N, C-alpha and C positions, 0 to 999 in steps of 0.2 A: 347318473355314473352307473348303474347299474342296468338303466334304461339302454344307454348309448351301446354295453356290452351286448344287451339281448337283441338290440337292433344288427348290430354288426354279426352276431351270431346266425341272425336269421338270415340276413344279407349273404354270408357265407353258406348255408344250407342252400339257399334258392340257386345261388350261382353252379355249387356242387350239382345239384339237381340237372340242371340248366345243359351243364356239360356232362352227365352222364345222359341226358335224352339225347345230346349230339351223338355219342359213341354209340347207344343201344342200339341194337339191331332191331328191325321193325318189319317184321312178314309182311304188311301189307306192300310196303315200298318192293320187295323182293316180287311178290305176285304182280304187280305194276310194271314191272321191268319185265318179267318172263312174258307176261300178256303180249304186251306191245313188241317184244323181240319176236317171239312165235308169229303171233300174225300178222307182222310185216313179211319174214321170212316166207312162211308156209301159204299166208292168205286164202287164196282160191285154188289154189295150186292141185291136181289130182296128182296123186301118187304115180313115181314113177322110180323103179328101182337104181336108175343110174343116175339121179339126182339126189337120193335119200344121203348120203356119204357126206356130201356138199352142205346141205341142210342141216343135219346132226352138227356138223363142224363148225356153221356160222351161228348155230343159236347158242352152243357154247360159247364161243369167242365174242360173241357181241355180249351176251348176258351176263359174262366175266367182268368186260371192260365195261358193264355199268355199274356193275356191283362194285368193281375195286374205285372206279370214279366216286363215290359216295364217302370217299374217305374214312372208311369206318376199322377200327381195329380188329379186324377178322379176315382169317383164310378161307378161301371159298371151294366148295368141292360141288362140283356141276354133273349131274348125270342125264343125258338125253334120250328115249327111245322113241324111233317113228316106225308106227307097223301100218301095212297095208290093211281097210277095212275089207275081209274076207269071211268072214264068218270062225275066223279061230280066235279062241282064246287067249289071252295075254294076263301073267300074273307076273309081278315085279314085287320085291322088297328089297328096304335098304335098313342098315342098321348102324348106328353109331354111339360109342359112350362117350358121355360127354358131361361138363358142370353147367346145371341147370341155370345157377345163377351167373353165370359170365357167358357162356356162348350162346348162338344164334339158336335158328329153331330148325328143323326141318320143314323145308316147304316143298310142296309137290303143286305144279300147273298141269292141267291138261286142256289137251286140244283136240278138238276133232272136226271135221268137214265131213263130203259126202266119199271120201277114198281113203281116209287116214287118221289114224290117232297120234297124237305126239305127247309125251309126260316127260315134265323135265323136272328134275328133283335138285334141290338147292340144299346145302348143308353152309352154315357159317359156325365158324370154330374161333375163340377169341384167341388173339395174339398172347 
């Protein structure tokens, strides 16, 4: 009887862990989504001032759609910067106050090619 209870408790804990793993935010998944999305949109394009606004909007929109499609209980905040490579410096910073035990993490994906830099920052906040 006590063995059956112990087995039941272990089974319940395992199921809870599986459920918690299903809803936990995985930074490596977000990085993979960012890499694929930015790679497809920017690829081997050269910097074009007239296209930057469209590229930024597409990167944000497509990344957001894919993060939301993971069906995790998070709100997402995304920021994207595209800058021409011309020798100028770029310094960015962001901050968020959150609960490390329930919120996701701050992920920054960096892309560059011969003519531009792209920095995509992603925050995941628990609902």
